[in-house]
C-alpha positions in Angstrom: 108.1 107.0 91.0 108.8 109.3 88.6 113.2 110.0 88.2 115.0 112.1 85.7 118.2 111.2 85.3 120.4 113.9 83.2 122.5 112.6 81.0 122.8 109.4 78.6 126.3 108.3 79.5 127.7 105.5 81.0 126.6 106.1 84.5 123.1 107.9 83.4 121.8 104.9 80.6 122.8 102.1 83.5 121.1 103.9 86.5 117.8 105.0 84.2 117.6 101.6 82.5 117.7 100.0 85.9 115.1 102.2 87.9 112.5 101.5 85.0 113.3 98.3 85.0 111.9 98.0 88.8 108.9 100.0 87.5 109.9 103.5 87.9 108.8 105.9 85.3 112.3 107.5 84.2 113.1 110.8 81.9 116.8 110.6 80.2 117.6 114.1 79.1 120.9 115.1 77.2 122.2 118.0 75.5 123.7 115.9 72.9 120.7 115.8 69.9 122.5 113.1 68.0 122.9 110.6 70.9 119.3 111.1 72.0 118.0 109.9 67.9 120.4 107.2 68.4 118.8 106.4 71.9 115.1 106.5 70.2 116.1 104.7 66.7 116.8 101.9 69.0 120.7 102.7 68.8 122.8 102.2 71.7 125.9 104.4 72.1 128.2 102.2 74.4 128.7 98.8 74.9 127.7 97.1 77.8 126.1 93.7 78.6 122.6 93.1 78.9 121.9 97.1 78.5 120.5 97.3 75.1 117.3 94.3 76.0 116.9 96.7 79.1 116.4 99.8 77.5 114.4 98.4 74.4 111.9 96.5 77.0 111.5 99.6 79.4 111.1 102.2 76.3 108.5 99.8 74.4 106.8 99.2 78.0 106.4 103.4 78.2 108.7 103.3 81.6 111.7 104.9 79.5 112.1 107.8 77.5 115.1 109.9 76.2 114.7 113.5 74.7 116.6 116.6 74.7 113.4 119.0 76.2 115.5 119.5 79.3 112.2 122.1 81.0 109.9 119.2 80.1 112.7 116.7 82.1 112.5 118.9 84.9 108.9 118.9 85.5 109.1 115.3 84.9 110.0 114.7 88.4 111.1 115.9 92.2 114.0 113.8 92.1 116.9 114.9 89.4 119.7 113.1 89.2 122.6 114.3 87.9 124.6 111.9 86.1 127.4 113.8 83.2 130.7 113.7 82.5 133.6 115.1 84.9 136.8 114.6 82.9 139.4 115.7 84.2 140.7 119.3 83.9 144.4 119.9 82.7 145.7 120.1 86.4 144.1 116.9 87.3 141.0 117.8 88.9 137.6 117.1 87.9 136.0 119.5 85.5 132.6 120.2 86.7 131.5 122.3 83.9 128.6 119.7 82.9 127.7 119.3 86.6 127.4 123.2 87.3 125.3 123.3 83.8 122.8 120.8 84.3 122.5 122.4 88.0 121.4 125.7 87.0 119.0 124.1 84.1 117.1 122.2 86.9 117.4 125.8 88.7 116.1 127.6 85.8 112.9 125.6 85.3 111.9 124.2 88.3 108.6 125.3 89.9 108.9 123.4 93.3 110.6 121.4 95.9 113.4 119.4 94.1 115.6 116.4 95.3 118.8 117.0 93.1 121.1 114.1 93.6 124.9 114.3 92.4 125.5 110.7 90.7 128.5 111.7 88.5 131.9 111.2 90.3 132.4 114.4 92.1 135.5 115.9 94.4 134.0 116.9 98.2 132.4 120.2 98.3 130.6 120.1 94.8 127.3 120.0 96.6 128.0 123.2 97.9 128.7 124.1 94.3 125.5 122.8 92.8 123.3 124.5 95.6 125.0 127.7 94.7 124.6 127.5 91.2 120.6 126.5 91.4 120.0 129.2 94.0 121.6 132.0 91.7 119.1 130.4 89.1 116.0 131.1 91.4 117.0 134.2 92.6 117.4 135.4 89.0 114.0 134.2 88.7 112.6 136.1 91.9 112.1 132.9 93.3 115.2 132.6 96.0 112.6 131.2 98.7 112.1 128.0 96.7 113.5 124.9 98.9 115.4 122.0 97.3 118.0 119.8 98.6 121.1 118.4 97.3 122.2 115.0 98.0 124.9 112.4 96.9 124.5 108.9 95.7 127.8 107.7 94.2 127.8 105.2 91.7 129.5 101.9 92.4 129.1 100.3 88.9 132.1 97.9 87.2 131.7 98.5 83.4 131.2 95.2 81.6 128.7 94.4 85.0 126.7 97.6 85.4 123.4 95.6 85.7 124.4 93.0 88.4 126.4 95.7 90.0 123.3 98.2 90.0 120.5 95.2 90.6 122.4 93.4 93.3 124.7 96.5 95.1 126.4 95.5 98.3 126.0 99.1 99.4 124.0 102.7 98.5 125.8 105.2 99.6 123.4 108.0 100.5 124.7 111.5 101.7 122.2 114.0 102.8 122.0 117.2 104.8 121.0 117.3 108.0 117.8 119.9 107.5 114.3 119.3 106.7 115.3 119.4 103.4 117.8 116.5 103.9 115.3 115.1 106.0 112.3 115.3 102.5 115.5 114.2 100.2 116.1 110.7 102.2 112.8 109.8 102.8 112.3 110.0 98.5 115.7 108.1 98.0 114.8 105.6 100.5 111.1 105.0 98.9 113.5 104.7 95.6 115.6 102.2 96.8 113.4 100.3 98.6 113.3 97.2 96.5 117.0 96.7 97.1 116.6 96.9 100.8 114.2 93.7 101.3 116.7 91.2 102.3 118.7 93.1 104.4 119.5 96.8 104.7 122.2 98.2 102.3 121.8 101.8 102.3 125.0 103.7 104.4 123.2 107.1 105.1 126.2 110.1 105.5 126.8 113.4 105.3 127.1 114.9 101.7 131.0 115.4 101.8 131.5 112.0 103.3 129.5 110.6 100.5 131.5 112.4 98.1 134.7 111.4 99.6 133.3 107.7 99.8 133.2 107.1 96.3 137.1 108.5 95.4 138.3 106.3 98.8 137.0 103.2 97.2 138.1 103.7 93.7 141.8 104.6 95.0 142.2 101.8 97.1 141.1 99.6 94.2 143.8 101.3 91.8 146.4 100.8 94.9 145.4 97.2 95.1 146.3 96.8 91.3 149.8 99.1 91.4 150.7 97.1 94.4 150.8 93.9 92.5 151.8 95.1 89.0 155.0 96.4 91.4 155.3 93.0 93.3 155.0 91.0 90.1 158.0 93.0 88.4 160.1 91.9 91.4 158.7 88.6 90.9 160.4 88.7 87.4 163.7 89.6 88.7 164.0 87.1 91.5 162.5 84.1 90.1 158.7 83.8 91.5 155.7 83.3 90.2 153.2 86.0 90.7 150.1 83.9 89.9 151.2 81.6 93.0 152.1 84.4 95.1 148.4 85.9 94.5 146.5 82.9 95.6 148.8 82.7 98.8 148.1 85.9 100.1 144.5 86.4 98.2 143.3 83.5 101.1 144.1 85.5 103.7 140.6 86.6 104.5 142.0 90.1 105.8 143.3 90.5 102.2 140.9 88.5 99.6 141.5 87.8 96.1 139.7 90.8 94.6 141.9 93.3 92.4 145.0 91.2 92.9 145.8 90.4 89.2 149.0 91.2 87.8 148.9 93.0 84.4 149.5 96.2 82.2 148.0 99.1 84.7 144.7 99.9 85.0 142.5 102.1 82.5 139.2 103.4 81.8 137.0 106.0 82.7 137.3 105.7 86.4 140.6 105.1 88.5 143.1 107.3 86.2 140.7 110.3 86.5 139.7 109.7 90.0 142.7 108.9 91.4 144.4 112.4 89.8 141.2 114.4 91.3 142.0 112.7 94.6 145.4 113.7 94.4 144.9 117.2 93.5 142.1 117.9 95.9 144.7 116.9 98.6 147.3 119.2 97.4 144.8 121.9 97.4 144.5 121.3 101.0 148.2 121.1 101.6 148.4 117.4 102.2 149.8 115.3 99.1 148.8 111.9 99.2 152.2 109.9 99.0 151.0 106.5 98.8 148.4 107.7 95.8 151.5 109.5 94.0 153.2 106.7 93.9 150.5 104.5 92.4 150.1 106.8 89.8 153.7 106.7 88.8 153.6 103.0 89.2 150.5 102.3 86.6 152.1 104.9 84.3 155.2 102.7 84.2 153.3 99.5 84.1 152.4 100.5 80.7 155.5 99.8 79.6 156.4 96.1 80.8 155.2 94.5 77.4 157.4 97.0 76.0 160.5 96.3 77.2 159.8 92.9 76.6 159.7 93.5 73.1 162.5 96.0 72.7 164.5 93.1 74.5 163.8 91.0 71.6 163.6 93.2 68.5 165.4 96.0 69.3 163.7 99.5 69.5 163.4 99.9 65.9 160.7 97.0 64.6 160.2 97.9 60.7 159.7 95.1 59.1 157.8 93.1 62.1 154.4 92.3 62.9 152.6 92.0 66.3 149.8 90.7 66.5 147.4 92.2 69.3 144.4 90.5 71.2 142.2 92.8 73.2 141.5 96.7 72.5 139.3 97.7 75.3 140.9 98.5 79.2 138.9 95.4 80.3 136.5 92.6 78.8 132.6 93.4 78.9 133.0 97.1 77.4 134.3 99.0 74.2 135.8 101.7 76.3 138.9 102.7 75.2 139.7 105.5 77.8 143.3 105.0 79.5 143.5 101.9 77.8 147.1 100.2 78.2 146.8 98.7 74.3 146.4 102.5 73.2 150.1 103.1 74.3 151.4 100.0 73.4 150.2 100.1 69.7 151.4 103.6 69.8 154.9 103.1 70.6 154.8 100.0 68.2 153.7 102.1 65.0 156.2 104.7 66.1 159.1 102.2 66.0 157.6 100.8 62.6 156.2 97.9 63.4 152.9 96.7 61.2 149.9 96.0 63.8 147.4 93.5 63.4 144.5 93.7 66.0 141.5 91.9 67.3 138.9 92.9 69.5 135.2 91.9 69.9 133.5 94.9 70.7 136.2 97.8 70.8 137.6 97.9 67.0 135.5 101.1 66.2 136.4 103.1 69.4 140.2 101.8 69.2 140.2 103.3 65.3 139.6 106.6 66.7 141.3 106.8 69.6 144.8 105.4 67.7 144.1 108.0 64.9 143.7 110.7 67.8 146.9 109.7 69.6 148.4 109.7 65.9 147.4 113.0 64.8 151.1 114.3 64.4 152.1 111.3 62.0 148.3 109.8 60.7 149.8 108.0 57.9 151.3 105.9 60.3 147.7 104.6 61.1 147.9 102.6 57.5 150.0 100.2 59.1 147.5 99.0 61.4 144.7 96.2 60.5 141.6 95.2 62.5 140.9 91.9 61.8 137.5 89.7 62.4 138.6 86.8 63.9 141.7 86.5 66.9 143.2 83.7 64.4 143.4 86.3 61.6 145.8 89.0 63.7 148.1 86.0 64.2 148.7 84.7 60.9 152.1 85.7 60.1 153.1 87.5 63.0 156.3 88.2 64.9 154.8 88.1 68.4 151.4 88.2 69.8 150.5 90.5 72.9 147.1 89.6 74.8 146.2 93.1 76.3 142.5 92.2 77.0 141.1 89.2 79.1 138.6 88.3 76.8 136.8 85.1 77.1 137.1 83.9 73.8 141.0 84.5 74.0 141.3 82.2 77.4 141.1 79.0 75.5 143.1 79.2 72.5 143.6 76.1 69.9 147.4 76.4 71.2 148.9 74.4 67.7 146.7 76.5 65.4 148.3 79.1 67.2 151.7 78.3 67.0 151.1 77.2 63.1 149.7 80.8 62.9 152.7 82.7 64.1 156.0 83.5 62.1 157.7 83.6 65.6 156.3 81.4 68.6 156.3 84.1 70.8 153.1 85.0 73.2 153.4 87.9 75.7 150.8 87.9 78.1 149.8 91.0 79.7 147.0 89.4 81.5 148.5 86.3 82.5 145.5 84.6 81.3 147.6 81.5 80.2 149.4 78.7 81.8 153.1 78.5 81.3 153.9 74.7 81.0 150.5 74.4 78.7 152.0 77.3 76.5 155.7 75.4 76.7 154.2 72.2 75.8 152.6 73.4 72.5 155.9 75.0 71.5 155.2 78.6 72.5 158.1 81.0 74.1 155.6 82.5 76.6 156.1 85.5 78.9 153.8 86.8 81.3 153.9 89.4 84.0 155.5 88.2 86.7 155.8 84.9 86.0 159.3 83.5 86.5 161.0 85.4 83.6 163.9 86.5 86.0 166.1 88.2 83.8 163.1 89.4 81.3 164.5 87.4 78.6 167.6 85.6 78.7 170.5 86.1 76.4 170.1 82.8 74.2 166.5 83.4 73.7 167.0 86.6 72.2 167.6 86.5 68.3 170.8 85.7 67.3 172.3 89.2 66.4 171.6 90.0 69.6 172.8 87.2 71.6 176.0 87.1 69.9 176.6 90.4 70.3 176.6 91.5 67.1 174.1 94.6 67.7 172.6 96.2 70.7 169.0 95.2 71.5 168.2 98.7 71.0 169.5 98.9 67.7 167.7 97.4 64.1 167.2 94.1 63.4 166.3 92.7 60.5 166.3 88.6 59.9 163.1 86.7 61.4 163.0 85.4 64.9 
């Protein structure tokens, strides 16, 4: 089939590349000419394992093309996916300006029946807005009677595993209208996704509004599990329990399962924060606030401060002269995405407190530098106090503590002896619980995880001598070595 994917962001690139890999002819337009030039030159605007190879192969074999010629992209295919960004608006709702702009472009150039598919994550009722935008453009051209159908096909891609998620989906949600146009849309989309249903039927057909709601409901459920476990982890610290053992205990219940039960420093990325925000906004607009999801958001915001609380308890709130090593900057492994990454708020707080930061991430350092420069725009001079290094141990050299914020594979089994020797103070704050406390203790490292039996956060005798002896308060400046 011929397919057009409007937008070359994360969802658009993965969708276009994977559909081309299945033998379809795919046209990917974007108004960002710099991005189009980059893609046509063999570059990649995002990091996603396996994506570059698939794009290169399908471009070379002629099944995948990138262009800023939107008129040609509309003429190219009867199936037009809209996969543009839906950033949060000032009030937390999803900003649909890019979606509606894409819809107007299609309406401005279409010359026959089109299936217009919302692939972007959009609020309930967006399909009607897309339909209205297209009809307005058609009417302006004197083509008010031209037929088309708007469908919803939400994506369920995890950054870092998007290729696998697309190629081996556990479900394909299709929201279509019940009229004749909807039947034509469903037939086209069933044919497009037919290769995924050979083993067993994965398609879930429903009305458009239910399909739009399904995407938000899925992300809200996963975000809820994360915040729930983070709250339990904080309680585990107080009562002396180990949240990792608790996770295994409850995860073995098939009604619960193991997925998304890991305690940490809070969720981030391009989906969970904005999608929960948008769903809560939709609820408020309909006079039905979502109390559970409001709490999920509050817990996640506070969870990003948990490791900082441990830092302040150890060193005080002003950390001039202190050096902190950071392992991991992206919000999760397998991506360079810094959107809502916990590392941003933690590093910003450390820099503003006077600390020096040395950071390592396998792929996200360039993105992190840009994101942090934006966060620190009011105090740009502080950016000279952060250094991005080539190897993890380079960050740890002479540091007062190591803070682990992303569970990259190459951080999971470090040489603990070399790590201890590199650190000025043998303190490891593990924001992802990737280490075993007993192994760290055996290596002579002081270990603090999330919910891992640090009952009082930090015992008085483990604090700096001045704090333990009551000579200064924990939030006062401490200048001696740890």
